[in-house]
N, C-alpha and C positions, 0 to 999 in steps of 0.2 A: 376825573376826567376817564369818558369810555372809551377804551381802545380793546385790541385782540389781541392774543395770541395764536400764532397759528404754528401747531408743533409737525415734524416732518412728515408723523404719520395720517397726515391731514386731519387730525383734532383741532377744533376751535372752541378757545374759550375767552368769556368775557371776562376784561380784567377791570378794574376801577385804581387810575394812576392818579398820583398824588397832583397837585396842580403845578406845586412848587416842587421840583427833585423829582420831577417826570423822567431825564435825562438819566439821572442815575440810579432809577427805579428799572427803566427800561435796560441799562446795561447788565444789571443784575437779574435780571430776568431773561436775558440774552445768555449768561455766563460770561462775560467779554467785558473785561476791566479798562481796556481801553476804549476809543472812540468809537462810536458804532454807525455803521454806514448808513445812510437814510437814504431812499429811492424815491422818488416823487411819480409813479406812474398817475395817479390820478388827480387833478390841482384842488381837491379837496383831503385827500389822504397822504400819509407818509408809511413808507414801509420803512419798519427798523432793522438792518440786517447784522448777525455776526461778520465782522471785519477782514476776517481771516476764515469763515466755517469752511470753505471748500478746502483750500490748505491744509487743516486743521485735520481732514477726514471725517468731518459735521456730516450727518447723511442728508443726501438733496433732501428740499421741502418742493413738491410739486405744486402742492395747493397753493402756495405762495407763489411760484413762479406763475402757475396757470392764472390765480386771479391779477397779477401784475401783467402779463401780457395779454392779457383780457382790456385790461383800463388801459393800458397802451396802444393797444390794436396791432400790434406786431409781437412775435416769437422774442423771446426774451432770453436771456443768460440763464442758466439752473444757481438756484438759491440753494442755500444749505443751513440746518441747522434750524431754530426756533424763530420765528419772525415774528415783531411786535406792529401792530398796524395802528397807528392815530390818526385824530383830524388833523385838519391843515387850514389856517386864515387864511384870506387873500394878502395879507401881508407875510404869510410863510413861517408864523407863530405856529404850535402844537396849541392843539385843542382836542376835544372828545371826537370819536367818530360815529358821523350822522349815521340814523339808522338805516336809509336805504345803503349804505356802504356795507355795514352789517352786514345785510340780507347778500348783498353781491357776494362776500366772503363767505358767508353760511352757504349759499345754493353752491357754491364752486366746490369749497371742502368735498360737499358730501359727492357732488360729482365724478371728484377725485377719487374719493372712497370705494364708489360702484363701480368706474371704469378700471381700479386695480385690480374689483375682486372678479371682475368680466373677464379681466386679460388674464388673469391665471387659469380659467377652462379656456379663451379663447386667445392665446398669445398674437400679439400686431405680428405685421411681417418686419418692420423694421423699426429703429430709434425715432425713424424721423416719420414715419406713420405714425407710430401714436404719440408722438409728441403733437405732431399735426392734428390726428383725432380730440384728444382731451384739450387742446387749445380752442378748436369747435365748438367742443363744450362749454369752456369755461363763456367764452366771449355770448354764447346763448345765453348760458347763467346770470352774466352782468347784465344784460341789455332787459331780459324776460324779466327779473326783478326791479329796474328800475319805478 
């Protein structure tokens, strides 16, 4: 099953999850033995997130947050740690991730990396301005690559 791993440093890795036992493989990938939280931010995708990532101090995952926010069309809460992205059937079952959604994630992650590099040279005036800027870029990337 085609899926993506989004690391906190905004790198994307395509992964192949087993058809049976996908949930266990996702838990192992995220390093979390308890139930993994699932977020539906796009009707054809599921983001699998470490359930206590923020509480245990995992690094923020700006690429996953930007992607989820772009897909949902609004600023969402921070996500922490590695995030897995799978496809979703209309019945709500996990499936392989469609190519256009892989393109969205790849474009958003690239933009996040480029924006973070630019911010080292020209820091944003506030956290709110930074998030607004990043999410505007992510929304553009998710719509352009459709």
